C-alpha positions as CSV (number, residue, x, y, z in Angstrom):
1,M,0.1,0.0,-0.1
2,S,1.7,3.2,-1.2
3,S,1.7,6.4,0.9
4,R,0.2,8.1,-1.6
5,Y,-3.2,5.9,-0.4
6,F,-2.7,7.4,2.8
7,T,-2.1,10.9,2.0
8,D,-5.1,11.4,-0.6
9,R,-7.2,10.8,2.1
10,F,-5.8,12.5,5.2
11,R,-4.7,15.5,3.8
12,F,-2.5,18.0,6.2
13,P,-1.6,21.5,5.7
14,D,1.8,22.7,4.4
15,P,4.3,21.7,6.9
16,R,6.2,24.5,5.4
17,E,3.2,26.8,7.2
18,A,3.9,25.4,10.6
19,D,4.8,28.0,13.4
20,P,7.8,28.6,14.9
21,E,7.8,25.8,17.5
22,G,7.0,23.4,14.8
23,L,2.8,23.0,15.0
24,V,1.2,21.9,11.7
25,A,-2.2,21.3,12.8
26,Y,-4.1,20.4,16.4
27,G,-7.5,18.2,16.7
28,G,-8.3,15.2,15.0
29,D,-7.7,11.7,16.3
30,L,-5.5,8.6,15.8
31,N,-7.1,7.1,13.2
32,P,-4.0,4.4,11.7
33,Q,-4.1,5.7,8.8
34,R,-4.0,9.1,9.3
35,V,-1.0,9.0,11.9
36,L,0.5,7.2,8.3
37,A,-0.5,10.1,6.2
38,A,1.0,12.5,9.2
39,Y,3.8,10.6,8.5
40,A,4.4,10.9,4.8
41,Q,3.9,14.1,5.0
42,G,6.6,15.2,7.5
43,I,4.4,15.5,10.3
44,F,4.0,14.1,13.8
45,P,1.6,13.4,16.7
46,W,2.7,14.9,19.7
47,P,0.1,15.2,22.6
48,Y,0.3,17.5,24.9
49,D,-2.0,15.2,27.6
50,A,-5.0,12.9,27.2
51,R,-7.5,16.2,27.7
52,T,-6.2,18.6,25.3
53,P,-7.0,18.3,21.2
54,L,-4.2,16.2,19.7
55,L,-1.2,18.7,18.1
56,W,0.8,17.4,14.9
57,F,4.0,18.9,14.5
58,S,6.6,18.8,12.1
59,P,9.7,20.9,13.5
60,D,12.6,23.0,11.6
61,P,15.3,21.9,12.3
62,R,14.7,18.3,11.9
63,M,17.3,16.0,13.8
64,V,17.9,13.1,11.3
65,L,20.9,10.3,11.2
66,R,21.8,8.4,8.0
67,P,22.7,4.6,9.1
68,A,25.8,4.9,7.3
69,E,26.7,7.9,9.4
70,L,26.3,6.3,12.6
71,H,29.2,6.9,15.2
72,V,29.6,4.4,18.0
73,S,31.7,5.5,21.2
74,R,34.7,3.1,21.7
75,S,33.2,2.4,25.3
76,L,29.3,1.5,23.8
77,H,31.5,-0.5,21.0
78,K,33.5,-2.7,23.9
79,T,30.1,-3.0,25.7
80,I,28.1,-4.5,22.5
81,K,31.4,-7.1,21.8
82,K,30.6,-8.3,25.4
83,H,27.1,-9.7,24.2
84,L,25.8,-8.6,27.6
85,F,22.0,-7.8,25.8
86,D,20.3,-10.2,23.0
87,I,18.4,-7.4,20.6
88,R,15.5,-8.8,19.2
89,F,12.7,-6.8,17.0
90,D,9.2,-7.0,17.3
91,T,8.6,-9.6,20.1
92,A,7.6,-7.5,22.8
93,F,6.2,-4.2,20.7
94,D,3.4,-3.6,23.6
95,E,5.8,-3.8,26.3
96,V,8.3,-1.5,24.7
97,I,5.8,1.3,24.3
98,R,4.6,0.9,27.8
99,H,8.0,1.4,29.3
100,C,8.8,4.2,27.2
101,A,5.5,6.2,28.4
102,T,7.3,5.4,32.0
103,V,10.4,7.3,31.6
104,R,10.6,10.4,33.1
105,R,12.1,13.5,30.8
106,P,13.3,16.7,32.1
107,G,10.9,19.6,31.5
108,Q,8.5,17.2,30.8
109,R,5.3,17.3,33.8
110,G,4.2,14.0,32.7
111,T,4.2,11.9,29.2
112,W,2.8,12.5,25.7
113,I,2.0,8.7,24.9
114,T,-1.3,8.2,26.4
115,E,-3.1,5.4,26.2
116,E,-4.7,6.9,22.5
117,I,-1.4,7.2,21.9
118,I,-0.2,3.8,23.4
119,R,-3.8,1.5,21.4
120,A,-2.9,3.5,17.9
121,Y,0.6,2.3,17.8
122,G,-0.4,-1.3,18.4
123,K,-2.9,-0.9,15.5
124,L,-0.1,0.1,13.4
125,H,2.7,-3.2,14.8
126,K,-0.5,-5.0,14.0
127,M,-0.6,-3.8,10.3
128,G,3.2,-3.9,10.3
129,F,4.2,-0.1,10.2
130,A,5.4,0.1,13.7
131,H,8.3,-1.9,15.0
132,S,10.5,-2.3,18.2
133,A,14.2,-3.1,18.9
134,E,14.5,-5.0,22.4
135,A,17.2,-5.0,24.4
136,W,17.1,-9.1,26.9
137,S,18.7,-9.8,29.6
138,E,18.3,-13.0,31.0
139,D,14.5,-13.3,29.0
140,T,14.0,-9.6,31.0
141,L,13.3,-6.8,28.5
142,V,15.7,-4.3,30.0
143,G,15.8,-1.6,26.7
144,G,13.9,-0.7,23.8
145,I,13.1,2.1,21.0
146,Y,10.1,1.6,18.5
147,G,9.0,3.7,15.3
148,I,7.4,3.7,12.6
149,S,8.9,2.4,8.8
150,L,7.8,4.1,5.6
151,G,9.4,3.2,2.5
152,A,13.2,3.5,2.9
153,A,12.7,6.1,6.2
154,F,12.0,5.0,9.8
155,F,10.9,7.4,12.2
156,G,11.9,6.9,15.5
157,E,9.6,8.2,18.8
158,S,10.6,6.6,22.3
159,M,13.4,4.8,24.3
160,F,13.4,3.8,27.6
161,T,16.1,1.3,29.3
162,R,16.7,-0.6,32.6
163,R,20.0,-1.2,32.4
164,P,23.0,1.1,31.6
165,D,23.5,0.9,27.4
166,A,20.5,-1.7,27.2
167,S,18.4,1.0,24.7
168,K,21.7,2.2,23.2
169,A,23.1,-1.6,22.1
170,A,19.0,-1.8,20.5
171,F,19.1,1.4,18.7
172,V,22.8,0.6,17.5
173,T,21.8,-2.4,16.2
174,L,18.2,-1.4,14.8
175,V,20.7,1.5,13.0
176,K,23.3,-1.2,11.6
177,Q,19.9,-3.2,9.9
178,L,18.8,-0.3,8.3
179,R,21.8,0.3,6.8
180,T,21.9,-3.3,5.5
181,W,18.2,-2.8,4.5
182,E,19.3,0.6,2.6
183,F,17.3,2.8,4.2
184,Q,17.6,6.4,3.5
185,F,17.7,7.9,7.3
186,L,16.4,7.7,11.2
187,D,14.3,10.5,11.3
188,C,15.0,11.7,15.3
189,Q,12.5,14.3,15.0
190,I,13.9,17.0,17.6
191,Y,17.6,17.5,19.4
192,A,18.9,15.5,22.1
193,E,22.5,15.3,23.0
194,H,22.8,11.7,23.2
195,L,21.4,11.5,19.4
196,A,24.0,13.8,17.8
197,R,26.5,11.4,19.8
198,F,24.8,9.0,17.7
199,G,25.8,11.3,14.7
200,A,22.3,12.7,14.0
201,T,22.8,16.1,12.7
202,P,20.1,19.1,12.4
203,W,18.2,19.2,8.8
204,P,16.5,22.3,7.6
205,R,13.1,21.5,7.2
206,A,12.9,21.6,3.1
207,R,16.6,19.1,2.9
208,F,13.5,16.8,5.2
209,L,10.9,17.0,3.3
210,T,12.9,16.6,0.3
211,A,14.6,13.2,1.3
212,L,11.5,12.1,2.8
213,A,9.8,12.1,-0.8
214,K,12.3,10.8,-2.2
215,A,12.5,7.1,0.6
216,L,8.4,7.2,0.3
217,K,9.6,5.9,-3.7
218,Q,10.7,3.0,-2.3
219,P,8.5,-0.1,-0.9
220,T,7.7,-0.1,2.9
221,R,9.3,-3.1,4.6
222,R,6.0,-4.5,6.7
223,G,5.3,-7.4,8.7
224,S,7.7,-8.3,12.1
225,W,10.7,-7.4,11.6
226,R,13.8,-9.7,12.2
227,L,17.7,-9.6,12.8
228,N,19.3,-10.4,9.2
229,D,16.1,-10.9,7.7
230,E,17.2,-10.0,3.9
231,T,13.7,-11.6,2.3
């Protein structure tokens, strides 16, 4: 199913007309097809809380990581080489997003991952568009990341960790797999110091939208993901 199917049904305002904070629109719902249409147009939902209208953003600049430009520190590389974590894809998506919802973040009084978000992205996972990379230790989930895949683009949403370097190991493994699958970029949305250390850089919105249009020309890798899956 092409991205045009979603964007034709759910048209958003032009993200180039967003306000200075990146707000494009408010209202609507998290119908999975509406969410996919938003991503295909360079927009993502970012609720303030469960009581206020849904907010849709397209920030400028946009934090982006090209898989080939991934930087892994020596210390993290050593940790990964020790195989302290078993990295899996798509085996505990619901657990990952619920763990992400509990993460305390500086400057935020609560979580934007509402129950509505959890339900919507759970549906997207079942549809084969939302994926998780998970770090396990002795069959205990200790870290992970989830996001949306469209075309040759992956849109990272949130991470959590319960052990030092667990989410970082999952992130690095995911990016390396995206590189193997010839994904063109991983959208990190907004600046974060740890993402910059991994090699993510701020792109002007115009550059991001151009790159997104190119990435969406490639087929979407739907279904359950597995490491080193070449099918």
